Phi, psi and omega in degrees: 000117181285136184278145178273146181297139181282132178281140176290149182300137180281130180256138180284138178270353180291142180294146181294142178294138181294154179282135178299145179290150181291333182259022182299331180283355181243054184295325181295313179296322180296317179298319178297319181289322183282331183244110181288158177294335180300327179296322178294318178297316180298318179296319179295320179296317179298318179296320179296319178295321178297317179293323178296320179294330178284340183278214184288148175295155183295320180297322179292322177297321177297321178295321178296320178295318179296318179297320178297321178295319178295320177298319179296317179296318178298323177296320179295316179297317180297318178297318179296319179295321178296318178295321179296319178296325179290325182277341184301314179301321180293318178296320179296320179294317178296322179295317179298319178297318181295317178298319179297320178296319180295315180296321178296318178296320178295321179297316179296320179296319178296319179296318179294321179295319178297318178297319178296316179297321180294317179294321178297320179295319178297318178296317179297320179296317180293322176296318179298317179298319179294320179294317179293324182292318186264343185238346182063227179297324177294325179296322177295320178295318178297318179298321179295311183290330181276350180085013183281350182227154178289143182227158174209158181160181178293159180176207181229155175237119182241122180249125179239127185223157177297160174292156180297328181266019185297325182292342182273355179086155182269167181256023181092156180156185183294339179275347183286137180218186180292335184263328185230121179254354181264107185282349182269004180262145176285132182253167179298323180293330176295314180292327176300314180293323179298312183294315180297323178294323177293318177301312183293336180276357175115012179293141180261337177204144185222143174220153176236119181051042178081004179259111183289136180262141178230184178292344180258003183286152178224138176247115184230176178243144173225094188070234177267358182268153175253128180254133172242111186055044178067014176254122182288137178241150180242147178290155001285150182263115181260115182255123176250135180224131178270134179166186175292107192307303184295314180296320180294318180295315181294316181296321181291316182293333178274348183282168179297324180288324175295320177294325177299317178294324178294321178296320177300322180290317184288319188267330187237002175077008178294130187271132181224150176205126180238137181218150177273131182244140176291327180207132172234150182236126181244134179284168174286157177295145182304316181200144176237119182240115175271116189265332187232339187268144176224140176291148180263128179291141176117003176114171183275356182287336180274149182273144180283153177230155177274111183270346181081002180263145181263131175227169179220000000 
């Protein structure tokens, strides 16, 4: 048997199948290792941006936020107005009560002042009667000089007022002290010199703003106020003096105290004006209290002594 030539073995042209991975059974772990969590975050962010673009426009969202803010502000204002309307009746009632208390206090003060004036007048009348009874014409003179009776006659009118710039304070000077820095204000010492100068120039009776001065009167300061017998006075200060008008005016202006007042006007702007009057009227002093002196029984020939007892 002739032999047939042997065919070479047929080889397959298909590619060999890949070898399975050794970690094929651990697909979950492999997926976690191959795909990081950052990819998931990136995908979620991209999806969120896409959805945002599909939603409301940014300008419209801003308007909605502004509108919400305005609504909230309007609500707060409305609530505040409602509370104010609720509180208004109570405030009005409290105000009415306060006004009523003030008016009641003013009425009581006016009544007390009237009662005080009436009692002072009664005291003055009794003093006048006692002087006339025991002294006759001399008693009237004593009453006049002591300020116990009202007087009128020719005289002078002197007005002393603060400088126009007094409220702005002074710029330093000889009148400035630890207590008073405003050189344009009239001080108690100024009025003391004015009154003493009028007495020395021949005045027979003197008053300041209707307050009669006597031998027991005192002119003091209390803060920026001037007190005459503990009664506060406000500028302008009107000084009335009974006497020979022209002679009294000339003598006062030529005196040292008159020159002192002129210096105050020239250097510090304190306003002064003196005029001669045909008639001025001065009230009686509010009260005269003799604290230590007593008349001696037996006539005027005996000399008086200080007994230390107070009488009125």
